[in-house]
C-alpha positions in Angstrom: 0.4 -0.2 -0.2 2.3 2.2 1.0 4.2 1.4 -2.5 1.2 2.3 -4.7 1.2 6.3 -2.9 4.4 6.8 -3.1 4.3 5.6 -7.1 1.1 7.5 -7.2 2.2 11.0 -5.9 5.5 10.7 -7.9 3.5 10.3 -11.2 1.3 12.9 -10.1 4.4 15.6 -9.5 5.5 14.4 -12.9 2.2 15.3 -14.6 1.5 18.5 -12.7 5.1 19.8 -13.7 4.1 18.8 -17.2 1.3 20.9 -16.6 2.8 24.2 -15.4 6.2 23.5 -18.3 3.3 23.7 -20.8 1.5 26.7 -19.6 4.0 29.2 -18.0 4.9 31.4 -20.9 8.0 32.5 -22.1 10.7 34.8 -20.9 11.6 37.4 -23.8 14.0 39.7 -22.4 16.8 38.6 -19.8 17.2 41.3 -17.4 20.9 39.4 -16.3 22.1 40.0 -19.6 20.2 43.0 -20.9 19.1 41.4 -24.2 16.5 39.4 -26.3 16.4 35.8 -26.1 16.1 33.3 -28.5 12.8 31.5 -28.6 12.5 27.9 -29.4 10.9 26.3 -32.7 7.8 25.9 -33.0 7.1 21.5 -32.9 6.3 19.5 -36.1 5.6 16.5 -36.9 7.7 17.1 -39.8 11.0 18.7 -37.8 10.7 16.0 -35.4 12.2 13.0 -38.4 14.8 11.8 -37.2 16.7 12.5 -41.0 15.8 16.7 -40.1 17.2 15.7 -36.9 19.8 14.7 -38.2 20.0 17.3 -40.1 19.6 20.7 -38.5 22.5 18.8 -35.1 25.2 18.8 -38.0 26.8 22.1 -37.5 26.5 21.8 -33.7 27.9 19.1 -33.5 31.0 19.4 -35.8 31.5 23.2 -33.7 31.7 21.4 -30.5 32.8 17.9 -30.9 35.6 19.5 -33.0 38.9 17.4 -32.9 42.3 18.3 -32.1 44.0 17.8 -36.2 40.6 20.2 -37.1 41.3 22.8 -35.1 
C-alpha cells in the first residue's frame, strides 16, 4: 500500500510539472544579460523526424566536438 502511494505521488508530481512547463510563458527578455532571448522553434511533425533532426544538429555537433587535429 505504501509503495503504491509513493508511486502515485511521483506520477502526480511529474504530471503537475509537465503541465506547468506547458502553461508558463517563455521569457522574452533577460534582465541579467540585458538582451532579447532566442525563442524555441515551434513543434511540427516534419521537424521531429530523425532525418531532419540529424540535418539540423550536424553543424552544431561539428562545432562542439571538433577534433584536436581540426583546430
